[in-house]
C-alpha positions as CSV (number, residue, x, y, z in Angstrom):
1,X,6.4,-1.4,-1.0
2,X,4.4,1.1,-2.8
3,X,4.4,4.8,-1.0
4,X,1.6,5.8,0.1
5,X,-0.7,8.7,1.1
6,X,0.0,9.0,5.4
7,X,-1.4,11.0,8.1
8,X,0.6,13.3,10.5
9,X,1.8,11.2,13.5
10,X,3.3,11.7,16.6
11,X,6.6,10.6,17.4
12,X,6.0,9.6,21.6
13,X,6.6,6.3,21.6
14,X,4.3,2.8,21.3
15,X,0.5,3.4,21.9
16,X,-0.2,7.0,19.8
17,X,-2.4,8.0,17.6
18,X,-2.6,8.7,14.6
19,X,-4.3,10.9,12.8
20,X,-5.3,12.8,9.9
21,X,-8.4,15.4,8.5
22,X,-10.6,12.9,8.7
23,X,-10.3,11.9,12.7
24,X,-7.8,9.2,14.2
25,X,-7.7,5.9,11.6
26,X,-7.6,3.3,11.7
27,X,-9.6,3.4,15.0
28,X,-7.5,3.6,18.0
29,X,-9.0,1.1,19.5
30,X,-8.4,-1.5,17.1
31,X,-5.1,-0.1,16.2
32,X,-4.1,-0.5,19.9
33,X,-5.5,-3.9,19.9
34,X,-4.2,-5.0,16.6
35,X,-0.7,-4.1,18.2
36,X,-0.7,-5.7,21.2
37,X,-2.0,-8.7,20.1
38,X,1.4,-8.7,17.6
39,X,3.7,-7.5,20.5
40,X,1.9,-10.7,22.6
41,X,3.0,-13.4,19.8
42,X,5.8,-12.2,18.1
43,X,9.2,-11.1,20.6
44,X,10.7,-9.7,17.5
45,X,7.8,-7.2,16.4
46,X,7.7,-6.3,19.8
47,X,10.8,-5.2,19.9
48,X,10.4,-2.7,16.6
49,X,7.5,-1.0,18.2
50,X,9.8,-0.7,21.1
51,X,12.2,0.4,19.1
52,X,10.0,2.6,16.2
53,X,6.4,3.6,17.9
54,X,3.6,2.8,15.8
55,X,4.0,2.9,12.8
56,X,2.9,5.2,10.2
57,X,-0.5,3.9,8.3
58,X,0.3,4.4,5.0
59,X,-3.4,4.8,4.1
60,X,-4.6,6.1,0.7
61,X,-8.5,6.9,-0.3
62,X,-10.0,4.9,-1.7
63,X,-10.7,4.8,-5.6
64,X,-9.7,5.3,-9.1
65,X,-6.7,7.8,-9.0
66,X,-4.9,5.4,-5.8
67,X,-5.5,2.3,-7.9
68,X,-4.0,3.8,-11.7
69,X,-1.2,5.2,-8.6
70,X,-0.4,1.6,-7.8
71,X,-0.1,0.2,-11.4
72,X,2.2,3.1,-11.9
73,X,4.6,1.9,-9.3
74,X,5.2,-1.4,-10.5
75,X,8.2,-2.0,-11.6
76,X,9.9,1.3,-10.9
77,X,11.1,3.0,-7.8
78,X,9.4,4.8,-5.8
79,X,10.5,8.5,-6.5
80,X,9.9,7.7,-10.3
81,X,6.6,6.3,-9.8
82,X,6.0,9.7,-7.6
83,X,7.8,12.0,-10.6
84,X,5.1,10.0,-13.5
85,X,1.8,10.4,-10.7
86,X,2.4,14.5,-10.7
87,X,3.4,14.8,-14.2
88,X,0.2,13.3,-15.2
89,X,-1.9,15.1,-12.5
90,X,-0.4,18.6,-14.1
91,X,-1.4,17.3,-17.6
92,X,-5.1,16.6,-16.8
93,X,-5.1,20.0,-14.4
94,X,-6.3,17.4,-11.5
95,X,-7.3,14.5,-10.1
96,X,-6.5,11.4,-12.4
97,X,-10.2,10.2,-13.2
98,X,-11.5,7.3,-15.7
99,X,-13.3,10.2,-18.5
100,X,-9.7,12.5,-17.7
101,X,-7.4,9.4,-18.6
102,X,-8.7,7.6,-21.8
103,X,-8.8,11.2,-23.2
104,X,-4.5,10.5,-23.6
105,X,-3.1,9.1,-25.9
106,X,0.3,7.0,-25.4
107,X,2.2,10.0,-26.9
108,X,1.3,12.1,-24.4
109,X,1.4,9.4,-20.9
110,X,5.1,9.2,-22.2
111,X,6.0,12.0,-21.7
112,X,5.2,12.3,-18.7
113,X,7.2,8.6,-17.4
114,X,4.1,6.0,-17.9
115,X,5.0,3.0,-20.3
116,X,3.4,2.1,-23.2
117,X,1.9,-1.2,-21.3
118,X,1.1,0.8,-18.4
119,X,-0.6,3.7,-20.7
120,X,-2.7,0.0,-21.5
121,X,-3.2,-1.2,-18.3
122,X,-4.4,2.9,-17.2
123,X,-6.9,3.1,-20.1
124,X,-8.3,-0.4,-19.7
125,X,-9.2,0.3,-16.3
126,X,-10.7,3.1,-16.6
127,X,-12.8,2.2,-19.7
128,X,-14.0,-0.8,-17.6
129,X,-15.1,1.7,-15.0
130,X,-16.9,4.2,-17.3
131,X,-18.3,1.2,-19.0
132,X,-19.6,0.0,-16.2
133,X,-17.2,-3.5,-16.0
134,X,-16.0,-2.9,-13.0
135,X,-17.5,-1.6,-9.8
136,X,-14.3,0.0,-7.9
137,X,-16.8,1.3,-5.2
138,X,-18.6,-1.6,-4.8
139,X,-15.6,-3.2,-3.5
140,X,-15.6,-2.0,-0.3
141,X,-18.8,-4.0,0.3
142,X,-16.8,-7.3,-0.6
143,X,-14.7,-10.0,1.0
144,X,-11.3,-10.7,1.2
145,X,-11.7,-12.9,-1.5
146,X,-14.2,-11.3,-3.7
147,X,-12.5,-8.3,-3.8
148,X,-9.4,-9.6,-5.2
149,X,-11.1,-11.7,-7.4
150,X,-12.4,-8.0,-9.1
151,X,-9.4,-6.5,-8.8
152,X,-7.0,-9.2,-10.4
153,X,-9.7,-10.0,-13.3
154,X,-8.3,-5.8,-14.4
155,X,-5.6,-6.3,-17.1
156,X,-2.1,-4.9,-15.6
157,X,-3.4,-5.1,-11.5
158,X,-1.9,-8.5,-10.2
159,X,-2.1,-9.8,-6.9
160,X,0.7,-7.7,-5.3
161,X,-1.0,-4.6,-6.6
162,X,-4.9,-5.8,-5.1
163,X,-3.6,-6.1,-1.7
164,X,-1.5,-3.1,-2.0
165,X,-5.1,-1.2,-2.7
166,X,-7.0,-4.1,0.1
167,X,-4.8,-3.1,3.0
168,X,-3.7,0.7,2.1
169,X,-7.8,2.2,0.8
170,X,-9.9,-0.1,2.1
171,X,-7.9,-0.8,5.6
172,X,-9.2,-4.4,5.5
173,X,-6.9,-5.8,8.8
174,X,-5.0,-8.9,7.6
175,X,-3.4,-8.4,4.5
176,X,0.1,-9.6,3.6
177,X,0.9,-7.8,0.0
178,X,2.0,-10.9,-1.8
179,X,6.1,-10.4,-3.3
180,X,6.5,-7.2,-1.7
181,X,10.0,-6.9,-1.7
182,X,10.7,-4.7,1.6
183,X,8.8,-7.3,3.5
184,X,10.9,-9.7,2.1
185,X,13.8,-7.6,3.2
186,X,12.4,-6.5,6.5
187,X,11.3,-10.1,7.5
188,X,14.8,-10.7,6.6
189,X,16.4,-8.2,9.3
190,X,13.5,-9.0,11.7
191,X,14.7,-12.8,11.7
192,X,18.4,-12.2,11.3
193,X,18.2,-14.8,8.3
194,X,17.3,-15.2,5.1
195,X,14.1,-16.4,3.2
196,X,14.4,-18.3,-0.1
197,X,11.1,-17.2,-1.7
198,X,8.0,-15.4,-0.2
199,X,5.9,-18.6,0.4
200,X,8.6,-19.4,3.2
201,X,7.6,-15.5,4.4
202,X,3.0,-16.5,4.2
203,X,4.7,-19.2,6.7
204,X,6.4,-17.3,9.1
205,X,3.9,-14.3,9.2
206,X,0.8,-17.0,9.6
207,X,1.6,-16.2,13.4
208,X,0.8,-12.5,12.4
209,X,-3.3,-13.3,11.4
210,X,-5.3,-11.7,11.8
211,X,-3.8,-8.7,12.1
212,X,-1.2,-9.1,9.1
213,X,-1.5,-5.8,8.0
214,X,-0.6,-4.6,10.8
215,X,2.6,-6.1,11.4
216,X,3.2,-5.8,7.5
217,X,3.5,-1.6,8.6
218,X,5.5,-2.6,11.4
219,X,7.8,-4.5,9.2
220,X,7.8,-1.4,6.2
221,X,8.6,0.7,9.4
222,X,11.6,-1.7,10.3
223,X,12.9,-1.8,6.3
224,X,13.1,2.0,6.6
225,X,14.9,2.6,9.1
226,X,17.5,0.5,8.9
227,X,18.2,2.4,6.2
228,X,17.5,6.1,7.3
229,X,14.2,5.9,5.3
230,X,12.3,6.2,8.5
231,X,9.9,9.7,8.4
232,X,7.0,9.1,11.3
233,X,5.8,12.2,10.3
234,X,6.0,10.8,6.4
235,X,6.0,7.1,6.3
236,X,9.7,7.3,4.0
237,X,12.1,9.7,2.5
238,X,11.6,7.6,-0.8
């Protein structure tokens, strides 16, 4: 489960709207319709919604910095990734950009907590964008399948990273981030059982179509709340 940028929310129960400086996101009608549909098709999710209210949106702005941050979050704790991300921003005296990152050596990024492997991933991603091999800003015009193919063709970006980007940055409504540990554990806690692998979770989630992104948010909220980590004003305290 990634550490995502989230708008402020009003913790007044099911159906409340989520707002940020750009206005209501997602559109209030779509948000409510997705939650109502899930409540109808999955009684377990309905109970989560009734108990916790609307989940945080966990939205992030589309662009290079968000994709770079998702790479940093691979295989490490959220707190560690967040620390590394902010150290890179401090090193660059501003946001992460392709021109800025390609100027940093592996030794410089290692001081911030970036492994040599991830330095290579970030450097290659920045170079691909700068040299026109990857049009990140065109992903919003593509289907999920097309966008996933473009993302996973990049060095160091697998299915989980690509799907988290589609869900959090491009607001795609029917995404189930493959292999997400928080989602797996959350579904087990939702159902009070165990799932042998993520393929079983995918089968379990089939009833959530075409609102799997919203269902994922509800399950993430459950997972965090069960550990005392859910912050309805900011997503999580981790």
